[in-house]
N, CA, C, O and the ligand as a Tripos MOL2 file, in Angstrom:
@<TRIPOS>MOLECULE
protein
  269   267    68     0     0
PROTEIN
NO_CHARGES

@<TRIPOS>ATOM
      1 N          82.8510  104.2180    2.6070 N.3       1 MET1
      2 CA         83.0700  104.1820    1.1810 C.3       1 MET1
      3 C          82.4650  102.9290    0.5850 C.2       1 MET1
      4 O          82.0020  102.0390    1.2990 O.2       1 MET1
      5 N          82.4760  102.8750   -0.7340 N.am      2 GLN2
      6 CA         81.8510  101.7330   -1.3940 C.3       2 GLN2
      7 C          82.9050  100.8570   -2.0500 C.2       2 GLN2
      8 O          83.9590  101.3170   -2.4910 O.2       2 GLN2
      9 N          82.5790   99.6060   -2.0910 N.am      3 CYS3
     10 CA         83.4450   98.6650   -2.7790 C.3       3 CYS3
     11 C          83.2900   98.8850   -4.2860 C.2       3 CYS3
     12 O          82.1680   98.8640   -4.7930 O.2       3 CYS3
     13 N          84.3630   99.0910   -4.9910 N.am      4 PRO4
     14 CA         84.2500   99.3540   -6.4250 C.3       4 PRO4
     15 C          83.7720   98.1670   -7.2380 C.2       4 PRO4
     16 O          83.4700   98.3080   -8.4230 O.2       4 PRO4
     17 N          83.7000   97.0190   -6.6270 N.am      5 VAL5
     18 CA         83.2970   95.8180   -7.3580 C.3       5 VAL5
     19 C          81.8100   95.5580   -7.1600 C.2       5 VAL5
     20 O          81.0470   95.4630   -8.1220 O.2       5 VAL5
     21 N          81.4200   95.4460   -5.9180 N.am      6 CYS6
     22 CA         80.0270   95.0710   -5.6430 C.3       6 CYS6
     23 C          79.2090   96.2310   -5.1140 C.2       6 CYS6
     24 O          78.0210   96.0790   -4.8280 O.2       6 CYS6
     25 N          79.8410   97.3970   -4.9800 N.am      7 ARG7
     26 CA         79.1340   98.6280   -4.5910 C.3       7 ARG7
     27 C          78.5730   98.5460   -3.1890 C.2       7 ARG7
     28 O          77.6800   99.3110   -2.8260 O.2       7 ARG7
     29 N          79.0830   97.6360   -2.4110 N.am      8 ARG8
     30 CA         78.5910   97.5880   -1.0450 C.3       8 ARG8
     31 C          79.4530   98.4910   -0.1810 C.2       8 ARG8
     32 O          80.6200   98.7550   -0.4690 O.2       8 ARG8
     33 N          78.8390   98.9410    0.8670 N.am      9 SER9
     34 CA         79.5720   99.8090    1.7710 C.3       9 SER9
     35 C          80.6190   99.0180    2.5280 C.2       9 SER9
     36 O          80.3240   97.9830    3.1260 O.2       9 SER9
     37 N          81.8030   99.4990    2.4960 N.am     10 THR10
     38 CA         82.8780   98.7950    3.1750 C.3      10 THR10
     39 C          83.6440   99.7610    4.0650 C.2      10 THR10
     40 O          83.5730  100.9780    3.8920 O.2      10 THR10
     41 N          84.3350   99.2310    4.9680 N.am     11 THR11
     42 CA         85.0840  100.0540    5.8920 C.3      11 THR11
     43 C          86.5220  100.1980    5.4070 C.2      11 THR11
     44 O          87.1320   99.2550    4.9030 O.2      11 THR11
     45 N          87.0220  101.3770    5.5730 N.am     12 TRP12
     46 CA         88.3840  101.6030    5.1000 C.3      12 TRP12
     47 C          89.3880  101.1620    6.1610 C.2      12 TRP12
     48 O          90.4370  100.5870    5.8670 O.2      12 TRP12
     49 N          89.0330  101.4460    7.3670 N.am     13 THR13
     50 CA         89.9640  101.1300    8.4580 C.3      13 THR13
     51 C          89.8700   99.6600    8.8120 C.2      13 THR13
     52 O          88.7940   99.0620    8.7790 O.2      13 THR13
     53 N          90.9740   99.1100    9.1390 N.am     14 ASP14
     54 CA         91.0440   97.7040    9.5380 C.3      14 ASP14
     55 C          90.4620   96.8180    8.4470 C.2      14 ASP14
     56 O          89.7060   95.8860    8.7230 O.2      14 ASP14
     57 N          90.8200   97.1170    7.2210 N.am     15 ASN15
     58 CA         90.3140   96.3110    6.1160 C.3      15 ASN15
     59 C          91.5110   95.9550    5.2110 C.2      15 ASN15
     60 O          92.0180   96.8020    4.4750 O.2      15 ASN15
     61 N          91.9240   94.7590    5.2770 N.am     16 PRO16
     62 CA         93.0930   94.3500    4.4990 C.3      16 PRO16
     63 C          92.8410   94.3170    3.0070 C.2      16 PRO16
     64 O          93.7780   94.2410    2.2120 O.2      16 PRO16
     65 N          91.5940   94.3740    2.6320 N.am     17 TRP17
     66 CA         91.2760   94.2750    1.1950 C.3      17 TRP17
     67 C          90.7750   95.5960    0.6340 C.2      17 TRP17
     68 O          90.1560   95.6530   -0.4290 O.2      17 TRP17
     69 N          91.0580   96.6390    1.3690 N.am     18 ARG18
     70 CA         90.5890   97.9430    0.8960 C.3      18 ARG18
     71 C          91.2200   98.2660   -0.4480 C.2      18 ARG18
     72 O          92.3460   97.8380   -0.7040 O.2      18 ARG18
     73 N          90.5570   98.9880   -1.2940 N.am     19 PRO19
     74 CA         89.2240   99.5760   -1.0700 C.3      19 PRO19
     75 C          88.0950   98.6030   -1.3120 C.2      19 PRO19
     76 O          86.9420   99.0120   -1.4470 O.2      19 PRO19
     77 N          88.3970   97.3570   -1.3680 N.am     20 PHE20
     78 CA         87.3390   96.3800   -1.6000 C.3      20 PHE20
     79 C          86.7780   95.9250   -0.2670 C.2      20 PHE20
     80 O          87.3540   96.1790    0.7900 O.2      20 PHE20
     81 N          85.6400   95.2470   -0.3390 N.am     21 CYS21
     82 CA         84.9850   94.8660    0.8970 C.3      21 CYS21
     83 C          85.4930   93.5110    1.3760 C.2      21 CYS21
     84 O          85.4440   93.2000    2.5660 O.2      21 CYS21
     85 N          85.9660   92.7380    0.4620 N.am     22 CYS22
     86 CA         86.4260   91.4080    0.8620 C.3      22 CYS22
     87 C          87.4840   90.9320   -0.1230 C.2      22 CYS22
     88 O          87.7720   91.5790   -1.1290 O.2      22 CYS22
     89 N          88.0430   89.7950    0.2020 N.am     23 GLU23
     90 CA         89.0860   89.2860   -0.6510 C.3      23 GLU23
     91 C          88.5570   88.9030   -2.0250 C.2      23 GLU23
     92 O          89.2490   89.0150   -3.0370 O.2      23 GLU23
     93 N          87.3260   88.4540   -2.0290 N.am     24 ARG24
     94 CA         86.7220   88.0210   -3.2820 C.3      24 ARG24
     95 C          86.6410   89.1780   -4.2780 C.2      24 ARG24
     96 O          86.9760   89.0420   -5.4550 O.2      24 ARG24
     97 N          86.1880   90.3070   -3.7690 N.am     25 CYS25
     98 CA         86.0660   91.4590   -4.6550 C.3      25 CYS25
     99 C          87.4420   91.9100   -5.1250 C.2      25 CYS25
    100 O          87.6080   92.3490   -6.2630 O.2      25 CYS25
    101 N          88.3960   91.8020   -4.2640 N.am     26 GLN26
    102 CA         89.7390   92.1980   -4.6660 C.3      26 GLN26
    103 C          90.2520   91.2900   -5.7880 C.2      26 GLN26
    104 O          90.8620   91.7530   -6.7520 O.2      26 GLN26
    105 N          89.9980   90.0250   -5.6440 N.am     27 LEU27
    106 CA         90.4290   89.0800   -6.6920 C.3      27 LEU27
    107 C          89.6930   89.3440   -7.9870 C.2      27 LEU27
    108 O          90.2580   89.2540   -9.0770 O.2      27 LEU27
    109 N          88.4200   89.6720   -7.8450 N.am     28 ILE28
    110 CA         87.6470   89.9600   -9.0490 C.3      28 ILE28
    111 C          88.2100   91.1620   -9.7720 C.2      28 ILE28
    112 O          88.3770   91.1630  -10.9920 O.2      28 ILE28
    113 N          88.5040   92.1960   -8.9800 N.am     29 ASP29
    114 CA         89.0470   93.3980   -9.6070 C.3      29 ASP29
    115 C          90.4170   93.1280  -10.1820 C.2      29 ASP29
    116 O          90.7230   93.5860  -11.2820 O.2      29 ASP29
    117 N          91.2380   92.4050   -9.4750 N.am     30 LEU30
    118 CA         92.5610   92.0710  -10.0040 C.3      30 LEU30
    119 C          92.4390   91.1940  -11.2220 C.2      30 LEU30
    120 O          93.2110   91.3220  -12.1720 O.2      30 LEU30
    121 N          91.4780   90.3120  -11.1960 N.am     31 GLY31
    122 CA         91.2850   89.4390  -12.3510 C.3      31 GLY31
    123 C          90.8910   90.2340  -13.5690 C.2      31 GLY31
    124 O          91.3720   89.9840  -14.6740 O.2      31 GLY31
    125 N          90.0110   91.1940  -13.3620 N.am     32 THR32
    126 CA         89.5920   92.0260  -14.4840 C.3      32 THR32
    127 C          90.7640   92.8300  -15.0060 C.2      32 THR32
    128 O          90.9690   92.9570  -16.2130 O.2      32 THR32
    129 N          91.5290   93.3690  -14.0670 N.am     33 TRP33
    130 CA         92.6790   94.1550  -14.4930 C.3      33 TRP33
    131 C          93.6880   93.2820  -15.2240 C.2      33 TRP33
    132 O          94.2730   93.6840  -16.2300 O.2      33 TRP33
    133 N          93.8730   92.0990  -14.7030 N.am     34 ALA34
    134 CA         94.8600   91.2140  -15.3320 C.3      34 ALA34
    135 C          94.3810   90.7760  -16.7100 C.2      34 ALA34
    136 O          95.1630   90.6580  -17.6540 O.2      34 ALA34
    137 N          93.0890   90.5400  -16.7980 N.am     35 ALA35
    138 CA         92.5670   90.1060  -18.0910 C.3      35 ALA35
    139 C          92.7710   91.1950  -19.1430 C.2      35 ALA35
    140 O          93.0740   90.9130  -20.3030 O.2      35 ALA35
    141 N          92.5990   92.4430  -18.7120 N.am     36 GLU36
    142 CA         92.8190   93.5220  -19.6660 C.3      36 GLU36
    143 C          94.2950   93.7440  -19.9250 C.2      36 GLU36
    144 O          94.6920   94.2140  -20.9910 O.2      36 GLU36
    145 N          95.0880   93.4060  -18.9510 N.am     37 GLY37
    146 CA         96.5160   93.6650  -19.0900 C.3      37 GLY37
    147 C          97.2380   92.5610  -19.8340 C.2      37 GLY37
    148 O          98.3540   92.7390  -20.3210 O.2      37 GLY37
    149 N          96.5900   91.4410  -19.9100 N.am     38 TYR38
    150 CA         97.2610   90.3080  -20.5560 C.3      38 TYR38
    151 C          97.0420   90.2860  -22.0510 C.2      38 TYR38
    152 O          97.3030   89.2880  -22.7230 O.2      38 TYR38
    153 N          96.5620   91.3980  -22.5570 N.am     39 ARG39
    154 CA         96.4320   91.4640  -24.0140 C.3      39 ARG39
    155 C          97.8310   91.6100  -24.6090 C.2      39 ARG39
    156 O          98.4630   92.6610  -24.4990 O.2      39 ARG39
    157 N          98.2710   90.6010  -25.2030 N.am     40 ILE40
    158 CA         99.6200   90.6080  -25.7440 C.3      40 ILE40
    159 C          99.6590   91.4820  -27.0120 C.2      40 ILE40
    160 O          98.9630   91.2100  -27.9910 O.2      40 ILE40
    161 N         100.4610   92.5040  -26.9700 N.am     41 PRO41
    162 CA        100.5480   93.3720  -28.1400 C.3      41 PRO41
    163 C         101.2730   92.6950  -29.2970 C.2      41 PRO41
    164 O         102.2660   91.9960  -29.0970 O.2      41 PRO41
    165 N         100.7820   92.9010  -30.4640 N.am     42 GLY42
    166 CA        101.4280   92.3180  -31.6320 C.3      42 GLY42
    167 C         100.8930   90.9690  -31.9900 C.2      42 GLY42
    168 O         101.4490   90.2730  -32.8380 O.2      42 GLY42
    169 N          99.7840   90.5850  -31.3300 N.am     43 SER43
    170 CA         99.2220   89.2820  -31.6460 C.3      43 SER43
    171 C          97.9710   89.4280  -32.5000 C.2      43 SER43
    172 O          97.1300   88.5310  -32.5600 O.2      43 SER43
    173 N          97.8690   90.5340  -33.1360 N.am     44 SER44
    174 CA         96.7020   90.7370  -33.9650 C.3      44 SER44
    175 C          96.7710   89.8450  -35.1920 C.2      44 SER44
    176 O          97.8450   89.5650  -35.7260 O.2      44 SER44
    177 N          95.6350   89.4210  -35.6090 N.am     45 LEU45
    178 CA         95.5740   88.4740  -36.7160 C.3      45 LEU45
    179 C          95.3580   89.1880  -38.0470 C.2      45 LEU45
    180 O          94.7210   88.6560  -38.9560 O.2      45 LEU45
    181 N          95.8880   90.3780  -38.1430 N.am     46 THR46
    182 CA         95.7690   91.0820  -39.4140 C.3      46 THR46
    183 C          96.9640   90.7210  -40.2780 C.2      46 THR46
    184 O          98.0430   91.2970  -40.1400 O.2      46 THR46
    185 N          96.7650   89.7800  -41.1530 N.am     47 ALA47
    186 CA         97.8570   89.2850  -41.9660 C.3      47 ALA47
    187 C          98.0670   90.1710  -43.1820 C.2      47 ALA47
    188 O          97.3380   90.0960  -44.1710 O.2      47 ALA47
    189 N          99.0730   90.9980  -43.0770 N.am     48 ASP48
    190 CA         99.4410   91.8230  -44.2160 C.3      48 ASP48
    191 C          98.2660   92.6360  -44.7290 C.2      48 ASP48
    192 O          97.8170   92.4780  -45.8640 O.2      48 ASP48
    193 N          97.7870   93.4990  -43.8710 N.am     49 ALA49
    194 CA         96.5920   94.2650  -44.2330 C.3      49 ALA49
    195 C          96.9660   95.4090  -45.1720 C.2      49 ALA49
    196 O          96.8360   96.5800  -44.8150 O.2      49 ALA49
    197 N          97.4110   95.0800  -46.3210 N.am     50 SER50
    198 CA         97.6960   96.1270  -47.3150 C.3      50 SER50
    199 C          97.2450   95.6300  -48.6860 C.2      50 SER50
    200 O          98.0540   95.1910  -49.5040 O.2      50 SER50
    201 N          95.9700   95.7060  -48.9110 N.am     51 PRO51
    202 CA         95.4320   95.1960  -50.1840 C.3      51 PRO51
    203 C          95.8910   96.0520  -51.3460 C.2      51 PRO51
    204 O          95.9770   97.2770  -51.2510 O.2      51 PRO51
    205 N          96.1730   95.4020  -52.4010 N.am     52 ARG52
    206 CA         96.6140   96.1160  -53.6030 C.3      52 ARG52
    207 C          95.4510   96.8880  -54.1960 C.2      52 ARG52
    208 O          94.3930   96.3230  -54.4710 O.2      52 ARG52
    209 N          95.6490   98.1450  -54.3860 N.am     53 GLN53
    210 CA         94.5760   98.9570  -54.9350 C.3      53 GLN53
    211 C          94.8110   99.1490  -56.4230 C.2      53 GLN53
    212 O          95.6940   99.8950  -56.8470 O.2      53 GLN53
    213 N          93.9960   98.4550  -57.1980 N.am     54 ALA54
    214 CA         94.1120   98.5610  -58.6450 C.3      54 ALA54
    215 C          93.4170   99.8200  -59.0880 C.2      54 ALA54
    216 O          92.2560   99.8010  -59.4970 O.2      54 ALA54
    217 N          94.1430  100.9170  -59.0020 N.am     55 ASP55
    218 CA         93.5380  102.1950  -59.3720 C.3      55 ASP55
    219 C          93.8210  102.5130  -60.8300 C.2      55 ASP55
    220 O          94.4050  103.5470  -61.1530 O.2      55 ASP55
    221 N          93.4170  101.6490  -61.6660 N.am     56 LYS56
    222 CA         93.5930  101.9220  -63.0850 C.3      56 LYS56
    223 C          92.4590  102.8070  -63.5890 C.2      56 LYS56
    224 O          91.2810  102.4990  -63.4070 O.2      56 LYS56
    225 N          92.8210  103.8560  -64.1950 N.am     57 GLU57
    226 CA         91.7940  104.7470  -64.6930 C.3      57 GLU57
    227 C          91.1930  104.1650  -65.9660 C.2      57 GLU57
    228 O          91.7860  104.2030  -67.0440 O.2      57 GLU57
    229 N          90.0330  103.6450  -65.8010 N.am     58 GLU58
    230 CA         89.3990  103.0070  -66.9560 C.3      58 GLU58
    231 C          88.5920  104.0410  -67.7350 C.2      58 GLU58
    232 O          87.4890  104.4340  -67.3540 O.2      58 GLU58
    233 N          89.1850  104.4540  -68.8220 N.am     59 GLN59
    234 CA         88.4590  105.4230  -69.6660 C.3      59 GLN59
    235 C          87.9120  104.6890  -70.8890 C.2      59 GLN59
    236 O          88.4170  104.8180  -72.0040 O.2      59 GLN59
    237 N          86.8940  103.9410  -70.6400 N.am     60 SER60
    238 CA         86.3390  103.1480  -71.7300 C.3      60 SER60
    239 C          85.1380  103.8360  -72.3640 C.2      60 SER60
    240 O          84.3710  103.2310  -73.1130 O.2      60 SER60
    241 N          85.0000  105.1030  -72.0450 N.am     61 ASP61
    242 CA         83.8920  105.8340  -72.6390 C.3      61 ASP61
    243 C          84.1650  106.1600  -74.1100 C.2      61 ASP61
    244 O          83.2590  106.2610  -74.9380 O.2      61 ASP61
    245 N          85.4590  106.3170  -74.3890 N.am     62 ASP62
    246 CA         85.8190  106.6420  -75.7640 C.3      62 ASP62
    247 C          86.1420  105.4020  -76.5660 C.2      62 ASP62
    248 O          87.1720  105.3250  -77.2360 O.2      62 ASP62
    249 N          85.2680  104.4550  -76.4900 N.am     63 ALA63
    250 CA         85.5070  103.2350  -77.2340 C.3      63 ALA63
    251 C          85.3030  103.4810  -78.7140 C.2      63 ALA63
    252 O          84.2540  103.9650  -79.1390 O.2      63 ALA63
    253 N          86.2940  103.1490  -79.4770 N.am     64 PRO64
    254 CA         86.1540  103.3700  -80.9480 C.3      64 PRO64
    255 C          85.0920  102.4750  -81.5400 C.2      64 PRO64
    256 O          85.1270  101.2510  -81.4140 O.2      64 PRO64
    257 N          84.1780  103.1050  -82.1700 N.am     65 SER65
    258 CA         83.1010  102.3240  -82.7740 C.3      65 SER65
    259 C          83.4700  101.9220  -84.1950 C.2      65 SER65
    260 O          83.7340  102.7760  -85.0420 O.2      65 SER65
    261 N          83.4850  100.6740  -84.4400 N.am     66 GLU66
    262 CA         83.8180  100.2100  -85.7830 C.3      66 GLU66
    263 C          82.5950  100.1450  -86.6830 C.2      66 GLU66
    264 O          81.5780   99.5390  -86.3430 O.2      66 GLU66
    265 N          82.7150  100.7580  -87.7900 N.am     67 ARG67
    266 CA         81.6140  100.6970  -88.7190 C.3      67 ARG67
    267 C          82.0000   99.9720  -89.9890 C.2      67 ARG67
    268 O          81.1770   99.8280  -90.8930 O.2      67 ARG67
    269 ZN         82.8400   93.9930   -2.6770 Zn       68 ZN68
@<TRIPOS>BOND
     1     1     2 1
     2     2     3 1
     3     3     4 2
     4     3     5 am
     5     5     6 1
     6     6     7 1
     7     7     8 2
     8     7     9 am
     9     9    10 1
    10    10    11 1
    11    11    12 2
    12    11    13 am
    13    13    14 1
    14    14    15 1
    15    15    16 2
    16    15    17 am
    17    17    18 1
    18    18    19 1
    19    19    20 2
    20    19    21 am
    21    21    22 1
    22    22    23 1
    23    23    24 2
    24    23    25 am
    25    25    26 1
    26    26    27 1
    27    27    28 2
    28    27    29 am
    29    29    30 1
    30    30    31 1
    31    31    32 2
    32    31    33 am
    33    33    34 1
    34    34    35 1
    35    35    36 2
    36    35    37 am
    37    37    38 1
    38    38    39 1
    39    39    40 2
    40    39    41 am
    41    41    42 1
    42    42    43 1
    43    43    44 2
    44    43    45 am
    45    45    46 1
    46    46    47 1
    47    47    48 2
    48    47    49 am
    49    49    50 1
    50    50    51 1
    51    51    52 2
    52    51    53 am
    53    53    54 1
    54    54    55 1
    55    55    56 2
    56    55    57 am
    57    57    58 1
    58    58    59 1
    59    59    60 2
    60    59    61 am
    61    61    62 1
    62    62    63 1
    63    63    64 2
    64    63    65 am
    65    65    66 1
    66    66    67 1
    67    67    68 2
    68    67    69 am
    69    69    70 1
    70    70    71 1
    71    71    72 2
    72    71    73 am
    73    73    74 1
    74    74    75 1
    75    75    76 2
    76    75    77 am
    77    77    78 1
    78    78    79 1
    79    79    80 2
    80    79    81 am
    81    81    82 1
    82    82    83 1
    83    83    84 2
    84    83    85 am
    85    85    86 1
    86    86    87 1
    87    87    88 2
    88    87    89 am
    89    89    90 1
    90    90    91 1
    91    91    92 2
    92    91    93 am
    93    93    94 1
    94    94    95 1
    95    95    96 2
    96    95    97 am
    97    97    98 1
    98    98    99 1
    99    99   100 2
   100    99   101 am
   101   101   102 1
   102   102   103 1
   103   103   104 2
   104   103   105 am
   105   105   106 1
   106   106   107 1
   107   107   108 2
   108   107   109 am
   109   109   110 1
   110   110   111 1
   111   111   112 2
   112   111   113 am
   113   113   114 1
   114   114   115 1
   115   115   116 2
   116   115   117 am
   117   117   118 1
   118   118   119 1
   119   119   120 2
   120   119   121 am
   121   121   122 1
   122   122   123 1
   123   123   124 2
   124   123   125 am
   125   125   126 1
   126   126   127 1
   127   127   128 2
   128   127   129 am
   129   129   130 1
   130   130   131 1
   131   131   132 2
   132   131   133 am
   133   133   134 1
   134   134   135 1
   135   135   136 2
   136   135   137 am
   137   137   138 1
   138   138   139 1
   139   139   140 2
   140   139   141 am
   141   141   142 1
   142   142   143 1
   143   143   144 2
   144   143   145 am
   145   145   146 1
   146   146   147 1
   147   147   148 2
   148   147   149 am
   149   149   150 1
   150   150   151 1
   151   151   152 2
   152   151   153 am
   153   153   154 1
   154   154   155 1
   155   155   156 2
   156   155   157 am
   157   157   158 1
   158   158   159 1
   159   159   160 2
   160   159   161 am
   161   161   162 1
   162   162   163 1
   163   163   164 2
   164   163   165 am
   165   165   166 1
   166   166   167 1
   167   167   168 2
   168   167   169 am
   169   169   170 1
   170   170   171 1
   171   171   172 2
   172   171   173 am
   173   173   174 1
   174   174   175 1
   175   175   176 2
   176   175   177 am
   177   177   178 1
   178   178   179 1
   179   179   180 2
   180   179   181 am
   181   181   182 1
   182   182   183 1
   183   183   184 2
   184   183   185 am
   185   185   186 1
   186   186   187 1
   187   187   188 2
   188   187   189 am
   189   189   190 1
   190   190   191 1
   191   191   192 2
   192   191   193 am
   193   193   194 1
   194   194   195 1
   195   195   196 2
   196   195   197 am
   197   197   198 1
   198   198   199 1
   199   199   200 2
   200   199   201 am
   201   201   202 1
   202   202   203 1
   203   203   204 2
   204   203   205 am
   205   205   206 1
   206   206   207 1
   207   207   208 2
   208   207   209 am
   209   209   210 1
   210   210   211 1
   211   211   212 2
   212   211   213 am
   213   213   214 1
   214   214   215 1
   215   215   216 2
   216   215   217 am
   217   217   218 1
   218   218   219 1
   219   219   220 2
   220   219   221 am
   221   221   222 1
   222   222   223 1
   223   223   224 2
   224   223   225 am
   225   225   226 1
   226   226   227 1
   227   227   228 2
   228   227   229 am
   229   229   230 1
   230   230   231 1
   231   231   232 2
   232   231   233 am
   233   233   234 1
   234   234   235 1
   235   235   236 2
   236   235   237 am
   237   237   238 1
   238   238   239 1
   239   239   240 2
   240   239   241 am
   241   241   242 1
   242   242   243 1
   243   243   244 2
   244   243   245 am
   245   245   246 1
   246   246   247 1
   247   247   248 2
   248   247   249 am
   249   249   250 1
   250   250   251 1
   251   251   252 2
   252   251   253 am
   253   253   254 1
   254   254   255 1
   255   255   256 2
   256   255   257 am
   257   257   258 1
   258   258   259 1
   259   259   260 2
   260   259   261 am
   261   261   262 1
   262   262   263 1
   263   263   264 2
   264   263   265 am
   265   265   266 1
   266   266   267 1
   267   267   268 2
@<TRIPOS>SUBSTRUCTURE
     1 MET1         2 RESIDUE 1 A MET
     2 GLN2         6 RESIDUE 1 A GLN
     3 CYS3        10 RESIDUE 1 A CYS
     4 PRO4        14 RESIDUE 1 A PRO
     5 VAL5        18 RESIDUE 1 A VAL
     6 CYS6        22 RESIDUE 1 A CYS
     7 ARG7        26 RESIDUE 1 A ARG
     8 ARG8        30 RESIDUE 1 A ARG
     9 SER9        34 RESIDUE 1 A SER
    10 THR10       38 RESIDUE 1 A THR
    11 THR11       42 RESIDUE 1 A THR
    12 TRP12       46 RESIDUE 1 A TRP
    13 THR13       50 RESIDUE 1 A THR
    14 ASP14       54 RESIDUE 1 A ASP
    15 ASN15       58 RESIDUE 1 A ASN
    16 PRO16       62 RESIDUE 1 A PRO
    17 TRP17       66 RESIDUE 1 A TRP
    18 ARG18       70 RESIDUE 1 A ARG
    19 PRO19       74 RESIDUE 1 A PRO
    20 PHE20       78 RESIDUE 1 A PHE
    21 CYS21       82 RESIDUE 1 A CYS
    22 CYS22       86 RESIDUE 1 A CYS
    23 GLU23       90 RESIDUE 1 A GLU
    24 ARG24       94 RESIDUE 1 A ARG
    25 CYS25       98 RESIDUE 1 A CYS
    26 GLN26      102 RESIDUE 1 A GLN
    27 LEU27      106 RESIDUE 1 A LEU
    28 ILE28      110 RESIDUE 1 A ILE
    29 ASP29      114 RESIDUE 1 A ASP
    30 LEU30      118 RESIDUE 1 A LEU
    31 GLY31      122 RESIDUE 1 A GLY
    32 THR32      126 RESIDUE 1 A THR
    33 TRP33      130 RESIDUE 1 A TRP
    34 ALA34      134 RESIDUE 1 A ALA
    35 ALA35      138 RESIDUE 1 A ALA
    36 GLU36      142 RESIDUE 1 A GLU
    37 GLY37      146 RESIDUE 1 A GLY
    38 TYR38      150 RESIDUE 1 A TYR
    39 ARG39      154 RESIDUE 1 A ARG
    40 ILE40      158 RESIDUE 1 A ILE
    41 PRO41      162 RESIDUE 1 A PRO
    42 GLY42      166 RESIDUE 1 A GLY
    43 SER43      170 RESIDUE 1 A SER
    44 SER44      174 RESIDUE 1 A SER
    45 LEU45      178 RESIDUE 1 A LEU
    46 THR46      182 RESIDUE 1 A THR
    47 ALA47      186 RESIDUE 1 A ALA
    48 ASP48      190 RESIDUE 1 A ASP
    49 ALA49      194 RESIDUE 1 A ALA
    50 SER50      198 RESIDUE 1 A SER
    51 PRO51      202 RESIDUE 1 A PRO
    52 ARG52      206 RESIDUE 1 A ARG
    53 GLN53      210 RESIDUE 1 A GLN
    54 ALA54      214 RESIDUE 1 A ALA
    55 ASP55      218 RESIDUE 1 A ASP
    56 LYS56      222 RESIDUE 1 A LYS
    57 GLU57      226 RESIDUE 1 A GLU
    58 GLU58      230 RESIDUE 1 A GLU
    59 GLN59      234 RESIDUE 1 A GLN
    60 SER60      238 RESIDUE 1 A SER
    61 ASP61      242 RESIDUE 1 A ASP
    62 ASP62      246 RESIDUE 1 A ASP
    63 ALA63      250 RESIDUE 1 A ALA
    64 PRO64      254 RESIDUE 1 A PRO
    65 SER65      258 RESIDUE 1 A SER
    66 GLU66      262 RESIDUE 1 A GLU
    67 ARG67      266 RESIDUE 1 A ARG
    68 ZN68       269 GROUP 0 **** ****
């Protein structure tokens, strides 16, 4: 089989780091997983993302013309 990190052929049997080929690749994979998992939910910097929508219907076409 192949190591999912470095794509090298690794042995499944008698391999303490399976399915990786070595400890390094295992740490890399764990590091990647941890990095993705350490995204703290609720830490988004969207401060009150609810802009006021001034939906005033401006009907200024019927402007009274003063003569
Ligand atoms: Zn590897």
